[in-house]
N, C-alpha and C positions, 0 to 999 in steps of 0.2 A: 666674897669672891664672886667675879665674872672670869670669864672662861680665858684663859692666859696660858702662858707657853711650856708653866707647873702643873694645867689640869688636860692639858698634852700631852706632858709628857708621861703623869698616872697613866695613865692610860694604856700606853705601854710600856712599861712596869708590870703594871697589875695581867699583861696577860701572858707575859716573860714567865712572870709570879705559878699563873697557872699551867699553863701547858707544860713549865718542867717539870712545877710538881705532878702532875696531869702523867707528862709520857717520857717525861728523863730526856733520852737526847734528842728523840726523835720532838719533843717540841720544842726542844729546841732548836733547828731544823726550822722547822714551819714556823718560828717565831721569825728566827734572820727572812726566810721567802715569805710570810710576809708584813716584813719591813719591807722587804724590793720592790716588795705588790703597790705599796699601798705611795713608797717616794714615785716611785714608774710613771702612777698613773696623775702625781704631779705634776710632775716634767712633760709629759705628754699634755698635759690643757695646758702649759704653759707655750708648750711648742704650736697646738694649735691655735692658739691666738697671738701667737710671732708671724706660721705664716701667710693666715686671715690679715696679715699687715703689711705685711711683706717684707717683713725680714730676714736677711737670712740666719741659719740659729748657730750661730756662731759663739762664745762666749759671752762678749759685752751684750748679746741682744737675750745671752739666758740672764743674767744680774739684773736684766731693767726686768722683766718677766714675772719672776719673782712673785709669789701668793701671799707672800705675810711683811711684816712690820712690826717691829719688839711695840707688845701692849705699851700705854703709859703706865700701866702699876709695876710692870718689870722694867724699862728703861731706867725710868726715877726711882729707879732700888739699887742698895749694894747686887741684885741678881744679876744685872743689867752685863751682858756683853762686854769686853773686854777683847776685842780683833789688830793681833798687828800685821805689819802686810814685811815678809821678809825674800821675794823676794821678785822676781821680777820678769827677766828672760834667761836663761831657755823657759824655763818652770815655773808659773808666778803660782808663792807661796804666802800661804797664810797660815798662820797660829790665831788660832783661839784662849786666850788665857784666862778667861773665865765665860760663862756662859746659865743659864738661865735650869735650860732639859739636866747639865750636869748637876749643879744643884739642888735638885730638885728628887734625880736619882739619889745621890747620895746619902740627902735626908732619908730616906727611903728606906738608905741599906743594902742599893741595890746598884751596884754597882758591874756586877758583869750585865746586868740588862744594861746596863747602860751601855757599856763598852759595846757590847752585841748591835746594841742600838743604832749608834753613832759610828763605828764601823763598815755599816750596811746603807746610809740612811743617804747624807749628802751626792755622796760617786753614783748610787738609782737614781736619785732626783735626774741629775745631768743625762746619765744613760738614756732617759724616759724621754729625754727632751731633747738628745743628741746623739747617737750611742759612736759617734765618731771623737766626739772631743773629751781625751780621756784624763778625768779626775780621778786620784789616788788619795785614800788616807791612807797615809803610812805610822799615824798612829791616836789614840783618841785618849781626852785630858783624863779618862775617866781612871787608865793605867799609866797613864805618864804625865806631865808635866804641863804638857799642852796639846790641843788637840794639832795638827798639821793637817790641810786641804793643797794638795797638790795640783794645777794644771797643764802640762807635759804640752809642751811645748809652742806656750802664751805665745812667748816671744813680743812683750808689750816692752816697749819705750818709756812709758808711765804709769803711773798706776789706773784703772781705767777710774773712767768717773760718770757710771749710767744707772741715773737716779730711777728705781724703781716707779711704772705707772701705775700708780697709785688707781688709775679705774679699774684694773684684776688684782687687785689684793682683798685677799678673803678673810675676815673676821674670821678670832678662834673659836668659837659656836660652830661653825665651817670645820675646820681644820679637825676640831676636839670628832666632829661625827666620822667625817673623813678617817681620820685614826680608827674611828673603836669599826666601824665598818667595813675597811677592808680588811682587820684581823680579823673580823667576825666570818667574813666570807673567806678568808684561808680557812681560819679553823674549823668552819664547818663541814669547808671540801674535805678536807683532810680526814681527819675524824668522827665525822658524823657526828652521830648520837650525841657522841662525847665530848665530842668536837661546841654543839649548840649549848652544854651543862656550862662548861670553860666560860661560854660567849654571856649567858647569862651571869654567871659568879661577875664578871669581869666586872658588869654595867651594874650592877649590883652593889658590887665595890666601892663607885664612884657613887650611886644614890647615899651609898654608909657618907662615905668623905665631903659630896659637897652638893647633897642636898638631891630632893628626887624631880625636883623643879630641872635642873638642871640637866638629871638626868633623862628623863621625860623630851628636852630640847633634844633631843644627839638620840630619845629614836623617830623621832619623828621624819628622821632623815634617810631608815629605809632602805625607803625607794630612789633615794636617786640611783642616777649612776654617776657615777665619780673620776668614769675614763674621757672624759668628752666635759668643752664647754656648754 
């Protein structure tokens, strides 16, 4: 198995486990903050590329500049996304009925971790891209029958058709490394030496689950600046 959506979910899940087991409620708050920090970095990179290309920072551009597409391993499996558009105007509303991140969190028995992750991820990516786009997540699939994503006052006349710019899509080695090092940065900043112990345990867990070679690939991104393109 290579890097994919579920290995990406594993990293966040393990940070949630070790942060909450070690620091309790403070750890949960740190996890939420780290999720928002990670997501905001993604959104800001998207915005930087869009500005460079001369595009407005609207939701249609947001859809084009997303940095991931489903891996072949997941898209051709029973773990693939199932998404349904439920509204266009005034709000653009999407229901997500199946998601590989949810499946991985569920397989690990970490529904609460999945809920906290998904409750704060996509809206924070959008906020990093343009804080004036109102992206709401009224519920997640971890505690309800589906995730709901809502873009307030989108006022679309038809479903947006904005294919991603594949030249800007990152592979999941990059995304997994970005996730690990963003959580690592926040965890170490808040909890100092005890936080660094958490960071070490997460990477050790990853190596045990997926092999030392994949863990070493994540480690090599240590000095990457994920805030900029």
